Backbone as a ProteinNet text record, in pm:
[ID]
protein_1_A
[PRIMARY]
XXXXXXXXXXXXXXXXXXXXXXXXXXXXXXXXXXXXXXXXXXXXXXXXXXXXXXXXXXXXXXXXXXXXXXXXXXXXXXXXXXXXXXXXXXXXXXXXXXXXXXXXXXXXXXXXX
[TERTIARY]
20961.3	21045.1	21165.9	21145.3	21251.6	21278.6	21250.7	21265.2	21407.6	21505.8	21644.5	21711.3	21629.4	21680.4	21652.6	21757.8	21741.8	21712.4	21592.5	21551.5	21573.1	21661.6	21691.6	21583.3	21542.7	21443.8	21506.2	21425.5	21479.9	21531.4	21488.3	21524.3	21638.3	21713.5	21824.4	21948.2	22056	22179.1	22238.1	22302.7	22361.9	22484.6	22509.8	22632.5	22731.1	22835.9	22934.2	23068.1	23096.1	23229.4	23226.4	23345.9	23358.2	23303.4	23327.7	23280.8	23128.4	23063.1	22917.4	22868.6	22938.3	22902.4	22921.1	23031.9	23056.5	22951.9	22911.4	22806.6	22676	22641.8	22519.5	22531.1	22645.7	22667.4	22656.1	22716.4	22710.3	22566.1	22486.6	22346.7	22263.4	22311.1	22241.3	22284.6	22409.5	22469.9	22384.9	22365.6	22289.4	22140.4	22095.8	21953.1	21912.3	22010.3	21981	21975	21998	21993.7	22114	22089.4	22197.7	22213.7	22117.3	22119.7	22078.2	22128.9	22088.5	22039.8	21918.3	21859.6	21870.2	21945.6	21970.1	21904.4	21817.1	21759.7	21870.9	21862	21965	21986.6	21882.3	21892.8	21976.7	22004.1	22088.1	22236.3	22268.5	22408.4	22455	22568.6	22625.7	22656.2	22649.5	22676.2	22812.2	22909.4	23042.5	23037.5	22937.4	22922.9	22907.3	22837.4	22806	22911.8	23011.1	23125.1	23239.1	23252.5	23341.9	23486.1	23528.8	23666.8	23699.7	23599.3	23623.7	23664	23626.6	23656.5	23560.1	23464.9	23371.7	23287.4	23237.5	23152.9	23229.9	23352.8	23434.1	23460.3	23487.7	23514.4	23390.8	23276.6	23152.9	23112.4	23113.8	23071.3	23168.5	23296.4	23393.4	23364.4	23321.5	23287.5	23173.2	23071.3	22960.1	23007.7	23094.5	23147.4	23229.1	23309	23391.4	23306.5	23188.2	23098.8	22993.9	23012.9	22925	22779.1	22760.4	22626.4	22609.1	22496.2	22465.2	22418	22443.3	22399.9	22310.2	22189.7	22096.2	22075.5	22105.1	22078.2	21940.5	21847.3	21707.2	21665.3	21620.3	21568.7	21627.7	21583.9	21622.3	21759.1	21853.8	21986.3	22015.6	21912.1	21930.7	22002.5	21988.6	22058.6	22209.9	22254.1	22397.2	22441	22361.9	22402.2	22392	22306.5	22291.1	22421.4	22501.3	22624.1	22751.5	22739.2	22860.6	22846.6	22917.1	22913.5	22982.6	23083.2	23151.4	23056.1	22977.3	22880.4	22773.9	22724.4	22624.6	22680	22804.8	22866.8	22882.6	22920.5	22938	22805.1	22699.2	22565.8	22524.1	22543.9	22507.7	22585	22714.4	22797.4	22760.4	22737	22698.8	22569	22476.2	22346.2	22354.9	22465.3	22486.3	22540.2	22592.1	22655.7	22560.2	22618.1	22540.2	22572	22643.5	22686.5	22626.6	22611.7	22564.2	22462.9	22342.8	22238.3	22185.4	22149.2	22080	21939.4	21839.1	21701.3	21613.1	21503	21410.1	21335.8	21294.8	21213.2	21225.9	21160.8	21169.9	21103	21002.2	20939.3	21039.4	21119.5	21220.3	21325	21361.7	21457.5	21399	21274	21209.1	21205.1	21175.4	21170.2	21308.5	21410.8	21547.1	21588.4	21551.6	21589	21516.2	21394.7	21316.4	21361.7	21430.5	21471	21584
17759.5	17751.8	17663.3	17537.4	17441.4	17355.3	17410.6	17334.2	17282.3	17359	17317.2	17270.1	17220.2	17168.5	17018.9	16943.1	16799.5	16784	16738.3	16721.6	16575.8	16555	16419.6	16373.1	16248.8	16196.3	16181	16192.4	16184.7	16046.4	15943.8	15807.8	15747.9	15829.1	15778.4	15753.6	15712.9	15684.5	15811.1	15797.1	15914	15965.2	16092.6	16151.6	16159.7	16078.8	16070.4	16131.7	16133.7	16175.8	16224.4	16255	16306.3	16209.1	16080.6	15982.4	15980.1	15991.3	15996.8	16120.6	16231.8	16354.4	16334.8	16273.8	16249.2	16155.3	16055	15964.2	16039.6	16128.7	16208.3	16302.3	16365.7	16455.2	16378.2	16260.7	16178.2	16141.3	16111.6	16077.9	16196.7	16315.8	16439.2	16490.7	16461.3	16514.6	16480.9	16576.5	16555	16579.1	16606	16627.9	16773	16860.5	17002.2	17075.7	17005.7	17068.4	17159.8	17272.4	17362.4	17365	17306.9	17294.9	17154.1	17110.7	16984	17013.9	16970	16988.6	16856.4	16858.7	16738.6	16756	16663.8	16671.2	16664.6	16748.2	16752.2	16614.9	16536.7	16403.8	16306.5	16338.8	16252.2	16282.5	16391.8	16426.5	16364.9	16299.2	16238.5	16348	16314.6	16412.6	16480	16409.7	16468.7	16591.9	16599.6	16717.8	16843.2	16830.6	16945.1	16970.8	16884.2	16903.7	16956.6	17087.1	17149.5	17101.6	17063.9	17019.5	16893.2	16816.5	16693.9	16722.8	16837.6	16872.6	16814.3	16734.4	16668.1	16770.6	16871	16971.7	17042.6	17079.4	17146.1	17057.7	16930.1	16837	16819	16801.5	16779.3	16904.2	17018.2	17140.5	17176.8	17146.2	17174.2	17092.3	16968.3	16885.4	16949	16997.3	17062.7	17189.1	17265.2	17387	17352.2	17245.7	17205.2	17173.3	17118.7	17082.9	17190.7	17305.5	17421.8	17389.6	17316.5	17286.5	17351.2	17418	17469.4	17355.4	17368.8	17269.6	17336.2	17284.3	17333.3	17222	17253.1	17161.1	17198.9	17104.6	17134.1	17066.8	17148.7	17092.3	17159.9	17111.7	17167.6	17115.4	17207.1	17168.4	17232.1	17274.9	17346.7	17263.6	17132.6	17052.1	17061.9	17092.8	17110	17254	17349.9	17489.8	17535.8	17473	17511.8	17496.7	17400.6	17374.9	17422.7	17495.9	17536.1	17676.2	17770.9	17906.7	17911.2	17826.8	17823.5	17776.5	17674.5	17625.4	17730.7	17795.6	17902.2	18010.6	18049.9	18154.1	18107	17981.9	17928	17922.6	17882.1	17877.7	18018.6	18114.8	18253.5	18303.1	18277.8	18323.1	18250.9	18120.8	18043.7	18095.4	18129.8	18177.6	18314.6	18383.9	18511.5	18490.1	18371.1	18342.4	18284.1	18221.2	18167.1	18021.1	17954.9	17817.8	17717.9	17757.7	17670.3	17745.3	17687.5	17747.1	17643.2	17690.8	17610.3	17668	17587.9	17635.2	17541.2	17596.5	17516.7	17412.5	17453.1	17363.6	17403.7	17328.3	17355	17486.1	17528.9	17658.2	17772.2	17763.1	17866	17863	17744.4	17732.7	17795.4	17767.6	17825	17976.5	18030.3	18175.1	18238.1	18174	18227.4	18219.9	18113.9	18099.7	18204.5	18240.9	18336.9	18481.8	18504.2	18642.5	18693.1
14713.6	14596	14626.1	14608.6	14634.4	14511.2	14393.6	14270.1	14248.6	14291.8	14270.1	14399.1	14492	14619.1	14625.9	14648.2	14672.7	14821.5	14854.4	14994	15032.9	15127.2	15174.6	15270.7	15260.2	15355	15493.7	15596.7	15732.8	15771.6	15702	15742.5	15660.5	15590.9	15511.3	15595.2	15530.3	15603.4	15665.2	15779.3	15845.6	15770.3	15783.1	15729.7	15845.1	15835.9	15943.9	15904.8	15773	15730.3	15585.3	15534.4	15397.7	15294	15312.5	15214.5	15207.1	15321.7	15321.3	15246.9	15265.3	15193.2	15043.2	15004.9	14862.2	14803.1	14878.7	14830.5	14807.9	14899.7	14885.6	14765.2	14751	14637.4	14506.1	14500.9	14378.9	14345.7	14447.7	14425.9	14381.6	14411.6	14376.6	14239.9	14204.7	14082.5	13960.4	13874.3	13752.7	13769.3	13890.7	13914.8	13891.2	13874.8	13859.6	13991.8	14101.1	14233.3	14252.6	14317	14355.9	14506.9	14577	14723	14762	14877.1	14935.9	15077.4	15108.5	15241.8	15316.8	15424.5	15503.9	15640.5	15678.9	15813.3	15918.3	16019	16122.8	16185.2	16196.2	16255	16174	16049.3	15965	15981.7	16050.5	16073.1	16204.5	16199.8	16319.7	16421.7	16547.8	16653.5	16636.9	16578.7	16557.1	16467.6	16381.8	16296.3	16382.2	16492.1	16577.7	16684.6	16694.2	16783.5	16696.5	16689.8	16592.4	16604.3	16722.1	16742.2	16662.9	16624	16548.5	16404.5	16352.4	16213.9	16112	16158.3	16066.3	15990.6	16060.2	15993.8	15882.9	15910	15809.3	15689	15714.6	15605.2	15517.1	15580.8	15505.1	15427.9	15494.3	15425.6	15313.3	15329.4	15224.1	15099.1	15117.1	15001	14921.7	14991.7	14922.5	14850.9	14915.2	14853	14729.2	14737.7	14623.2	14500.7	14523.8	14413.6	14386.1	14446.7	14428.4	14459.2	14567.7	14617.3	14753.5	14771.7	14903.4	14992.7	15121.1	15218.4	15320.7	15333.8	15435.2	15537.3	15662.6	15772.9	15825.1	15816.2	15845.2	15975.3	16070.3	16194.3	16316.9	16429.4	16558.5	16600.9	16617.3	16664.8	16800.2	16869.7	16995.5	17101.9	17097.9	17198.8	17180.5	17060.1	17035.3	17061.3	17015.8	17031.5	17177.1	17255.4	17395.8	17473.3	17436.2	17510.8	17445.7	17334.5	17262.8	17204.2	17265	17211.2	17074.3	17054	16923.7	16814.7	16843.9	16745.4	16718.5	16823.7	16803.4	16712.2	16735	16652.1	16508.7	16490	16355.3	16280.3	16350	16289	16246.2	16334.7	16303.1	16181.4	16179.8	16067.8	15938.7	15946.7	15828	15768.4	15852.8	15805.2	15739.1	15755.8	15685.9	15545.3	15519.8	15391.6	15289.9	15189.1	15077.5	15049	15141.2	15117.1	15215.3	15340.2	15446.7	15531.3	15542.4	15625.1	15722	15838.5	15938.5	15948.9	15915	15913.4	15995.3	16045.8	16127.7	16045.2	15923.2	15841	15694.8	15609.3	15465.4	15426.7	15502.5	15474.8	15493.9	15599.2	15621.8	15509.9	15467.1	15356.5	15229.6	15199.6	15081.4	15089.6	15206.6	15224.4	15204.1	15255.9	15238.9	15092.5	15024.4	14883.3	14798.2	14837	14760.3	14783.9	14894	14930.2	14842.5
[MASK]
+++++++++++++++++++++++++++++++++++++++++++++++++++++++++++++++++++++++++++++++++++++++++++++++++++++++++++++++++

């Protein structure tokens, strides 16, 4: 059940900052999507380094426009070295705005629950 999810292709432009997030949101706006699924590989490494603030800036833009953000794919190379990131992922997955999922099937299952 991904009818209202805009699924980004894996080979699109990377999301590096707030402007990239706004460009993606603008491209999604009007489509009826309530969630945007972004492949983890499209997020710049700075997104996963919490000290940079990039993740907060990007996720805040999605929240401002009332769009959920799903990061889709394996991020273990980032979480393996950061207990803060692991904790943030765990906490985000308890909420309703930002989810980290392995694949689109997991996203569909969470949306259906």
